[in-house]
C-alpha positions in Angstrom: 118.5 85.1 87.8 120.8 82.1 87.2 119.2 81.3 83.8 121.9 81.3 81.1 120.0 83.8 79.0 119.7 86.3 81.8 123.4 86.0 82.7 124.2 86.6 79.0 121.9 89.6 78.7 123.4 91.1 81.9 126.9 90.7 80.4 126.0 92.1 77.0 124.0 95.0 78.5 126.7 96.1 80.9 124.2 97.1 83.5 121.5 98.4 81.2 119.5 95.1 80.8 117.8 93.2 83.6 118.0 95.7 86.5 116.6 94.4 89.8 113.1 95.5 90.5 113.3 95.4 94.3 113.3 98.9 95.9 113.8 99.7 99.6 110.5 100.6 101.3 109.9 104.2 102.2 109.2 104.6 105.9 106.1 106.6 106.8 103.2 107.1 109.1 101.3 103.8 109.3 104.2 101.7 108.3 106.5 101.2 105.3 105.4 102.2 101.9 106.5 100.1 98.9 106.9 101.5 95.4 107.7 100.1 92.0 108.9 101.8 88.8 106.5 100.6 86.2 107.4 103.2 83.5 109.3 102.5 80.3 111.4 105.2 78.9 110.3 104.0 75.4 106.8 105.3 76.2 108.2 108.8 76.2 108.1 111.7 78.6 104.6 112.8 77.6 103.1 109.5 78.6 104.9 109.6 82.0 103.8 113.2 82.6 100.2 112.5 81.6 100.0 109.5 84.0 101.5 111.5 86.9 99.1 114.4 86.2 96.2 112.0 86.2 97.3 110.6 89.6 97.9 114.1 91.1 94.4 115.2 90.0 92.8 112.1 91.6 94.7 112.7 94.8 93.5 116.3 94.9 89.9 115.3 94.1 89.8 112.6 96.8 91.3 115.1 99.3 88.5 117.5 98.4 85.9 114.8 99.2 85.1 113.2 95.9 84.9 109.5 95.3 87.5 108.8 92.7 88.7 106.0 90.4 92.2 106.0 88.8 93.5 102.5 88.6 96.6 101.0 87.1 96.1 98.6 84.3 98.5 95.9 83.2 100.5 95.8 80.0 97.9 95.3 77.3 98.3 94.4 73.7 96.1 97.2 72.4 96.3 98.3 68.7 97.9 101.6 69.7 100.7 99.8 71.5 101.4 97.0 69.1 101.4 99.2 66.0 104.9 100.1 67.2 106.8 97.0 66.1 109.4 97.3 68.8 106.7 97.1 71.5 105.0 94.3 69.7 108.2 92.3 69.6 109.0 93.0 73.2 105.4 92.0 74.3 106.0 88.6 72.6 109.1 88.0 74.7 108.0 89.5 78.0 106.1 86.4 79.4 109.6 84.7 79.6 110.1 87.0 82.6 107.6 85.3 85.0 105.2 86.4 86.4 105.0 89.2 83.8 102.0 88.8 81.6 100.7 90.8 78.6 96.9 90.9 78.6 94.4 90.9 75.7 92.4 94.2 75.5 89.2 92.3 76.4 90.6 90.9 79.6 92.0 94.3 80.7 88.7 96.0 79.9 86.7 93.5 81.9 88.9 93.6 85.0 89.4 97.4 84.9 85.6 97.9 84.6 85.0 95.6 87.6 87.6 97.7 89.6 85.8 100.9 88.5 82.4 99.7 89.6 83.9 98.6 92.9 85.6 102.0 93.4 82.3 103.8 92.8 80.0 101.5 94.8 81.9 100.0 97.7 81.8 102.3 100.7 84.9 100.5 102.2 87.0 101.0 99.1 90.1 103.2 99.2 88.6 105.4 96.5 86.1 106.7 99.1 87.5 109.8 100.9 85.7 108.7 104.2 88.3 105.9 104.4 91.6 107.0 105.9 94.8 106.3 103.9 98.3 106.5 105.5 99.6 108.0 102.2 97.6 109.4 99.3 99.4 107.1 96.9 97.8 104.1 98.7 94.9 104.8 96.4 96.9 103.3 93.6 98.1 100.4 95.7 94.6 99.2 96.2 93.5 99.8 92.6 96.3 98.1 90.7 96.0 95.2 88.3 99.7 95.1 87.6 100.1 91.9 85.5 103.2 90.9 87.4 105.1 94.2 87.4 105.4 94.2 91.2 106.6 90.7 91.4 108.9 90.5 88.3 112.6 90.2 89.2 113.5 93.0 86.8 112.2 96.5 86.1 109.9 96.9 83.1 112.3 99.3 81.4 115.2 96.8 81.6 113.5 93.8 80.0 112.4 95.3 76.7 115.5 94.6 74.7 116.0 91.2 76.3 112.3 90.4 75.4 112.9 91.4 71.8 115.9 89.1 71.5 113.9 86.3 73.0 111.1 86.8 70.5 113.5 86.7 67.5 115.3 83.7 69.1 112.0 81.8 69.2 111.4 82.7 65.6 114.8 81.5 64.5 114.8 78.3 66.5 113.3 76.0 63.8 115.7 77.4 61.2 118.7 76.9 63.5 117.6 73.4 64.3 117.3 72.5 60.6 120.7 74.1 59.9 122.2 72.0 62.7 120.7 68.8 61.4 121.8 69.5 57.8 125.3 70.5 59.1 125.5 67.3 61.1 124.4 65.2 58.1 127.0 66.9 55.8 129.6 66.4 58.5 128.9 62.7 58.8 129.3 62.3 55.0 132.7 63.9 55.0 
C-alpha cells in the first residue's frame, strides 16, 4: 500500500510486517484452487493443530457419506480472545486494514448459525456428500464467513503489530495534538 503508515511499518518491520496476502492458485482438477493463510502464530500451535484436525475429520466424515458442517468464522471479539490484551489491542487497530472487520460475538453467532442450518437442510449445499467437489477443501470455501481475510492486502499474521501501533496512536492523538498546540503557543511567546 502507498499509505505512509504502511510504508513506515514495512521499513521498521524489515519484511516481518505487512506481508502480501496474495498467493498463487494451485492448479487442480476442475480448475485453479485458491488458498489463504488465515492463521496467526500468536494463536499458538495447539490452536492451528486443533483447527486442522477438525477440518480433516469433516473431510473424512463427508467422504464416508455424512452431511457435515465445519465453517470458518471471522475474527470475533469474544471474551476468550480479548482477555489477552495484545489481541484486544490488535483487534482495535485491524479495521484500518480494509476490508478486515472484527465482529461482535452476537453477529458471528447469528451468521454462523444460519450457515449451519443451511449446511444441514439445503440439499444443494457443499456439505451434502451427494454434491461433487473438485477438491475436498472446497467444503471450507463455500462455508466461510471470513470478515475480509481473503480480500485484505496483507496476511493476518503480519498486521497484528501494526494494528497495535495504530491503536495506541489513536489513543495518543488527542495528547499529541494538545502538546503541539501548547508547544506552538509557547513558541509564539518566545
